[in-house]
C-alpha positions in Angstrom: -2.4 -31.0 -21.9 -1.1 -27.4 -22.1 -0.3 -26.1 -25.7 1.3 -23.0 -27.0 1.3 -21.6 -30.5 4.0 -19.1 -30.3 5.2 -18.4 -33.8 8.8 -19.6 -34.2 11.6 -20.0 -36.7 15.0 -21.7 -36.5 17.8 -20.0 -38.4 20.3 -22.7 -39.6 23.0 -23.2 -42.1 25.0 -25.9 -43.9 28.1 -25.0 -41.9 29.6 -22.5 -39.6 30.5 -19.2 -41.1 27.5 -19.1 -43.4 26.1 -15.9 -41.7 23.6 -17.4 -39.1 24.4 -14.8 -36.5 24.1 -11.9 -38.9 20.7 -13.2 -40.0 19.3 -14.4 -36.7 20.4 -11.2 -34.9 19.3 -8.9 -37.7 15.9 -10.6 -38.0 15.4 -10.2 -34.2 16.2 -6.6 -34.3 14.2 -6.0 -37.4 11.1 -7.5 -35.9 11.6 -5.8 -32.7 11.8 -2.5 -34.5 8.3 -3.3 -35.9 7.0 -3.4 -32.4 7.0 -7.2 -31.9 8.0 -8.8 -28.6 10.8 -11.2 -29.8 12.0 -14.3 -27.8 15.8 -14.9 -28.7 17.3 -18.2 -28.4 20.5 -19.9 -29.3 21.1 -23.8 -29.9 24.1 -25.1 -28.1 26.2 -23.8 -25.1 27.5 -20.6 -26.6 27.2 -17.5 -24.3 28.3 -14.8 -26.6 25.6 -14.9 -29.4 22.9 -14.6 -26.7 24.5 -11.2 -25.7 23.9 -9.9 -29.2 20.4 -11.4 -29.3 19.6 -9.6 -26.0 20.9 -6.4 -27.5 18.7 -6.8 -30.5 15.4 -7.6 -28.6 15.8 -6.1 -25.1 15.1 -9.5 -23.8 17.5 -12.1 -22.1 19.0 -14.4 -24.7 18.6 -18.1 -23.7 20.3 -21.2 -24.7 18.6 -24.5 -25.9 21.2 -27.4 -25.3 19.9 -31.0 -25.5 23.3 -32.3 -24.3 23.6 -30.0 -21.2 20.0 -30.1 -20.3 18.6 -33.2 -22.0 16.1 -33.2 -25.0 13.3 -33.2 -22.6 14.0 -29.8 -21.3 14.4 -28.0 -24.8 10.7 -27.2 -25.2 10.0 -26.3 -21.6 13.0 -23.9 -21.5 11.9 -22.4 -24.8 8.3 -21.9 -23.7 9.8 -20.3 -20.5 11.8 -17.8 -22.5 9.0 -17.2 -25.1 6.2 -16.6 -22.5 4.4 -13.4 -23.6 6.2 -13.0 -26.8 4.8 -12.4 -30.3 7.4 -14.5 -32.1 10.6 -16.5 -31.3 13.8 -16.8 -33.3 16.2 -19.5 -32.6 19.8 -19.4 -33.9 21.3 -22.7 -34.7 24.9 -24.0 -34.0 27.4 -25.2 -36.6 25.8 -26.9 -39.5 22.1 -27.9 -39.4 22.7 -31.6 -38.6 25.9 -31.1 -36.6 25.7 -32.2 -32.9 27.7 -33.8 -30.1 30.6 -35.6 -31.6 29.8 -39.3 -32.2 26.2 -39.0 -30.7 24.2 -38.7 -33.7 21.8 -35.8 -33.9 22.2 -35.0 -30.1 22.5 -31.4 -29.4 22.1 -30.4 -33.1 20.1 -27.7 -34.6 18.0 -30.3 -36.4 17.0 -32.0 -33.2 16.1 -28.7 -31.5 13.9 -27.8 -34.6 12.1 -31.2 -34.5 11.5 -31.0 -30.7 10.1 -27.5 -31.2 8.2 -28.4 -34.2 9.7 -25.3 -35.9 10.3 -24.5 -39.4 13.9 -24.0 -40.5 15.3 -21.1 -42.6 18.6 -22.2 -44.2 21.2 -19.5 -44.6 23.5 -20.4 -47.5 26.8 -18.7 -48.3 26.4 -18.3 -51.9 29.7 -17.0 -52.7 31.7 -18.8 -55.4 28.5 -20.8 -56.6 25.5 -20.4 -58.8 23.5 -23.4 -60.1 25.2 -25.7 -57.4 23.3 -24.0 -54.6 20.2 -26.1 -55.8 22.0 -29.4 -55.2 23.2 -28.2 -51.7 19.8 -27.0 -50.6 18.2 -30.2 -52.1 20.5 -32.3 -50.1 19.7 -30.6 -46.8 15.9 -30.7 -47.6 15.9 -34.4 -48.2 18.3 -35.6 -45.6 15.8 -35.7 -42.7 12.0 -35.6 -43.7 11.1 -34.7 -40.0 13.2 -31.4 -40.5 11.0 -28.9 -42.3 13.1 -26.3 -44.2 10.6 -23.7 -45.1 12.8 -21.2 -46.8 16.3 -20.1 -47.8 18.2 -16.9 -47.3 21.0 -16.3 -49.7 24.1 -14.6 -48.1 27.2 -13.0 -49.6 25.6 -12.5 -52.9 27.9 -10.8 -55.3 25.5 -8.9 -57.8 22.0 -8.7 -59.2 23.1 -11.1 -61.8 24.4 -13.6 -59.3 21.2 -13.4 -57.3 19.1 -14.1 -60.4 21.1 -17.1 -61.2 20.8 -18.5 -57.6 17.0 -17.8 -57.6 16.5 -19.5 -61.0 18.4 -22.6 -59.7 16.5 -22.9 -56.5 13.1 -22.9 -58.4 13.5 -26.7 -59.0 13.9 -27.4 -55.4 10.6 -26.1 -54.3 11.9 -24.1 -51.2 11.2 -20.4 -51.3 13.9 -17.8 -51.3 13.1 -15.5 -48.4 16.0 -13.2 -48.7 19.3 -12.3 -50.6 22.0 -10.3 -48.6 25.1 -8.7 -50.1 28.4 -8.5 -48.3 28.4 -5.6 -45.9 31.5 -4.7 -43.9 29.7 -2.8 -41.2 28.0 -6.1 -40.1 31.3 -7.9 -39.7 32.2 -8.3 -36.0 35.5 -9.2 -34.6 36.0 -12.9 -33.4 37.8 -14.6 -30.6 38.3 -18.4 -29.9 35.8 -19.5 -32.5 33.1 -16.9 -31.3 32.4 -13.2 -31.6 33.9 -10.7 -29.1 31.2 -10.3 -26.4 28.8 -7.4 -26.5 30.0 -6.2 -23.1 33.5 -5.7 -24.5 32.4 -3.7 -27.6 30.0 -1.2 -26.2 28.8 1.4 -29.0 30.3 -0.8 -31.6 28.1 -3.7 -30.8 25.1 -1.5 -30.9 26.1 -0.2 -34.3 26.8 -3.8 -35.6 23.2 -5.0 -34.4 21.7 -1.9 -36.2 23.6 -2.8 -39.4 22.5 -6.4 -39.1 18.9 -5.3 -38.8 19.1 -2.7 -41.8 20.7 -5.5 -44.1 17.9 -8.1 -43.1 15.2 -5.5 -43.4 16.4 -4.4 -46.8 17.2 -7.9 -48.1 14.7 -10.3 -46.7 11.0 -10.7 -47.0 10.0 -10.1 -43.3 6.2 -10.7 -43.9 7.1 -14.0 -45.5 9.4 -15.0 -42.5 6.7 -14.0 -40.1 4.0 -16.0 -41.9 6.3 -19.0 -42.0 6.8 -18.6 -38.1 3.1 -18.4 -37.7 2.7 -21.8 -39.4 4.7 -23.6 -36.8 1.5 -24.9 -35.1 0.9 -25.8 -31.5 3.7 -27.0 -29.1 2.6 -29.3 -26.3 3.7 -29.0 -22.7 4.3 -26.4 -20.1 7.0 -23.9 -19.8 9.8 -24.4 -17.3 9.3 -22.7 -14.0 12.3 -22.0 -11.8 10.2 -21.9 -8.6 8.8 -25.4 -9.4 12.3 -26.7 -10.4 13.9 -25.4 -7.2 11.1 -27.0 -5.2 11.2 -30.4 -6.9 12.5 -33.5 -5.2 16.1 -34.4 -6.5 18.4 -37.3 -6.1 20.5 -35.2 -3.9 18.6 -35.3 -0.7 21.1 -32.9 1.0 20.1 -29.9 -1.1 17.8 -28.8 1.6 14.3 -27.1 1.3 13.9 -24.4 -1.4 12.3 -21.8 0.7 12.5 -22.1 4.5 9.7 -20.0 6.0 10.7 -17.0 8.0 14.4 -17.0 7.1 16.2 -13.9 5.7 17.4 -14.4 2.2 21.1 -14.9 1.9 23.0 -12.6 -0.5 24.5 -14.4 -3.3 26.9 -12.1 -5.2 27.2 -13.0 -8.9 30.2 -11.7 -11.0 29.3 -9.7 -14.1 30.8 -6.9 -16.3 33.0 -7.3 -19.2 35.3 -9.9 -17.7 32.5 -12.3 -16.7 29.9 -12.3 -19.4 29.3 -16.2 -19.5 26.2 -17.0 -17.6 23.0 -18.7 -18.2 19.9 -16.8 -17.2 18.4 -19.8 -15.5 21.2 -19.9 -12.9 20.2 -16.6 -11.3 16.5 -17.6 -11.6 17.2 -20.8 -9.9 19.1 -19.1 -7.0 16.4 -16.6 -6.5 13.7 -19.3 -6.5 15.6 -21.2 -4.0 15.5 -18.3 -1.6 18.6 -16.1 -2.4 18.8 -12.4 -2.8 20.9 -12.4 -6.2 23.1 -9.3 -6.6 25.3 -8.7 -9.6 28.7 -7.0 -9.2 31.6 -6.1 -11.5 35.0 -7.2 -10.5 36.6 -4.6 -12.8 34.8 -1.7 -11.1 33.6 -2.6 -7.6 36.1 -2.5 -5.0 33.9 -4.4 -2.5 31.5 -7.4 -2.6 27.8 -6.4 -2.2 26.8 -5.7 1.4 26.0 -9.0 3.4 27.4 -11.3 0.7 27.0 -14.9 2.0 28.0 -16.6 -1.1 29.7 -16.0 -4.5 29.3 -17.2 -8.1 32.0 -16.3 -10.5 31.1 -17.6 -14.0 33.0 -17.6 -17.3 34.3 -15.0 -19.6 37.6 -13.6 -20.8 39.6 -12.7 -17.6 42.8 -12.8 -19.6 41.8 -9.8 -21.5 41.4 -7.9 -18.3 44.1 -9.4 -16.2 45.8 -6.1 -15.4 42.5 -4.5 -14.3 41.4 -7.5 -12.2 44.8 -7.6 -10.5 44.8 -3.8 -9.8 41.5 -4.2 -7.9 43.3 -5.4 -4.7 40.6 -4.6 -2.3 38.1 -6.8 -4.1 40.6 -9.6 -4.5 41.2 -9.6 -0.7 37.7 -9.6 0.1 37.1 -12.5 -2.2 40.0 -14.3 -0.5 38.5 -13.6 2.9 35.1 -14.7 2.1 36.5 -18.1 0.8 38.7 -18.5 3.8 35.5 -18.1 6.0 34.0 -21.1 4.5 31.3 -19.4 2.6 30.1 -21.1 -0.5 32.0 -20.0 -3.8 31.1 -21.5 -7.2 33.6 -20.7 -9.9 33.5 -21.8 -13.6 36.3 -21.4 -16.1 37.1 -17.7 -15.9 36.1 -17.8 -12.2 38.6 -20.6 -11.6 41.3 -18.4 -13.1 40.2 -15.5 -10.9 40.7 -17.6 -7.8 44.1 -18.8 -8.7 47.3 -17.4 -7.2 48.0 -15.5 -10.6 47.0 -15.3 -14.1 49.7 -14.7 -16.7 52.1 -13.6 -13.8 49.7 -11.1 -12.5 48.2 -11.6 -8.9 44.8 -12.9 -8.7 42.6 -13.7 -5.5 45.0 -16.5 -4.2 42.1 -18.6 -3.0 43.6 -21.6 -4.8 47.4 -22.6 -4.7 47.5 -22.8 -8.5 48.6 -20.6 -11.4 46.8 -19.9 -14.7 48.3 -18.9 -18.1 47.3 -18.4 -21.7 48.3 -21.0 -24.2 48.0 -21.5 -27.9 45.7 -24.5 -27.6 42.2 -24.5 -27.7 40.1 -26.8 -25.3 36.6 -27.3 -26.5 33.8 -29.8 -26.3 31.1 -31.5 -24.4 32.0 -33.4 -21.2 30.3 -36.2 -19.2 31.2 -35.8 -15.6 30.7 -37.0 -12.1 31.2 -35.2 -8.8 34.4 -36.7 -7.1 34.1 -34.7 -3.9 31.2 -33.5 -1.8 30.9 -29.7 -2.4 28.6 -26.7 -2.1 27.1 -27.7 -5.6 26.8 -31.5 -5.5 27.2 -34.6 -3.5 29.9 -37.0 -4.6 28.6 -39.3 -7.3 26.2 -36.7 -8.7 26.5 -36.9 -12.5 26.2 -33.8 -14.8 26.9 -32.9 -18.4 29.2 -30.1 -19.1 31.1 -28.1 -21.5 34.7 -26.7 -21.8 35.8 -23.7 -23.9 39.2 -22.2 -23.0 42.7 -21.4 -24.2 44.2 -21.3 -20.7 45.8 -23.9 -18.5 45.8 -24.2 -14.7 48.6 -25.9 -13.0 48.0 -28.1 -11.2 44.8 -29.1 -13.0 43.3 -30.6 -9.9 43.5 -30.2 -6.2 43.8 -32.8 -3.5 40.1 -32.9 -3.5 39.2 -32.6 -7.3 35.8 -31.2 -8.4 34.9 -33.5 -11.2 35.9 -36.7 -12.7 35.4 -36.4 -16.6 34.2 -39.6 -17.8 34.0 -38.8 -21.6 35.5 -38.2 -24.0 38.7 -39.0 -21.9 38.9 -40.1 -18.3 40.7 -37.7 -15.9 40.0 -35.4 -12.8 39.9 -31.7 -12.7 39.1 -28.7 -10.5 39.2 -28.0 -6.8 37.0 -28.4 -3.8 38.4 -26.6 -0.8 36.4 -25.4 2.2 33.2 -23.9 0.6 34.8 -23.4 -2.7 34.0 -25.4 -5.9 36.2 -24.3 -8.7 36.4 -26.0 -12.3 36.8 -25.4 -16.0 33.4 -27.2 -16.5 30.5 -25.2 -17.6 27.2 -26.7 -16.5 23.6 -25.8 -17.0 21.8 -25.8 -13.5 18.3 -26.3 -15.2 19.4 -29.9 -15.7 20.0 -30.4 -11.9 18.1 -27.7 -10.0 19.2 -29.2 -6.7 22.6 -27.6 -7.4 21.1 -24.1 -6.8 19.2 -25.2 -3.8 22.2 -26.9 -2.3 24.4 -23.8 -2.9 21.7 -21.5 -1.2 21.3 -23.7 1.8 25.1 -23.8 2.4 24.8 -20.0 2.2 22.4 -20.0 5.1 24.3 -22.5 7.3 27.9 -21.4 6.6 
C-alpha cells in the first residue's frame, strides 16, 4: 500500500462569509514566502478561489469535490496536486458541515477533511460576540467526533480587549487559538454572484489583495503552530491520481477510442482562456494531453485567430457577459469558431462557452453556431445536478451518467435544441443544452476526472473529424 505523509490543513468555518478565503489564501502566500512549496486546494466546484490560491502559491489551484468526482477520488486528486510539495492547504466551502442539499455530509468540508485525515482550523467571525464564541466552537468540535478541529483563528476582532475576552472564553473548550485577525480593508475583494471577482479580471489589484492577506495572516497567526498542526496529519494511504493512467483505463463508454494511437500526430485542441473564460479544472487539460492532444490555450478577447491547426475546441465557463462587447468586436475569431463548428470538428462548450456559441448575448452578436439567444437575468441558478447524456455526442454516448454543477445568472432561449445535451434527473427533471454536428454545448459544468473517457472520446473525434 502506497502512503503519503504530506503535511496538510483544512481551513473551514461555521458559515460562509467568515473569512475562509482570506485566511486560506493568506496562509498559502505566507508559507510560500517562507520558501515552502505549497499545494493549494478548494473544496467544492468553485473555480474562482483557486485562481487566488494559484496567485498565492505559484501552483495550479485544484478542486476537491466529492459530488462531482465521488468521494473515492478526493484523496487521489489531492495527492496528485500535492506531489512534491512541502505542505498542502485546503480551503473549505460554506459551513464546515454543509454539503450537497439533502444528501447528508456529501461534498461537505467535513467529509473531505475525514477522507484526507486532515486537521481542521476553524475560522470564526468574532464580530458582535465574546463569551458566546466558546459555545459556538464547542458545538462544532463535538458535532462529529471523526472531524478533528485542531485550532481556531478568530477573524474580525475589534480590539485587544475583545481578543482577550475571546481567548479567555475559548480556554474552556480545549482548542488552541492559532490566530486573531483585525478587520483590514485592503484584504476585502469585490464579489459577483456569490463569489469573488476572478483574478484574471483584477490584475495588479488581485496581486495587492493577496499580498495584504499574506501580511495579515503573518502578523496575526501562529505560523509555526499551523505548520506543526499540519505535520501531525499522519500518513494518507493510496496512490495519487495519474492522468495518463486515467486516460488509458477502460471505461463503460467503449466508443471512447484508444488513449494514444501509435504513430499518429497529436491533434490540436484549442482551449479558451483569458479574462472572459477563467472557469476550468486543471485535470481537463491534463486528460486531453494524456489522451494524445496538443493542448493550446488562446484568448478570445485578444486572439483574432484560432491556434494553427486547431482540430477541436473547448470553451469553458467564466463571465462573458462582462466582456460581451469585446467578444462581439472580435469578428474574425467569431467567424473562425463558426467555420470550425460547421466543419463538424469537435466543440465542447460549458456555460460561458454556451453563451459564446449563441447567436447573440445581450443583443450583441456572438459566434452564431447555435440558433439561440442569451441574456442576463436577475435570477441566480445554482446547484449540483445529476444528469444523463440524452444524445450521442463528442463527449459521451447516450445514456452516460455524470454529476454536474450549474452557476449562472443568464438564460438561453431556447434552453435545449432538437437534440438536447443532457437530461437533468435531479433535483428536477428537464432537458437542456445542444448537440449539433460536433458541438456539445450546455450550462452544466462537469469534472472529467470522474469520467476520463470523455477526454479520450473527444480527442478521438478530433482525429477522425
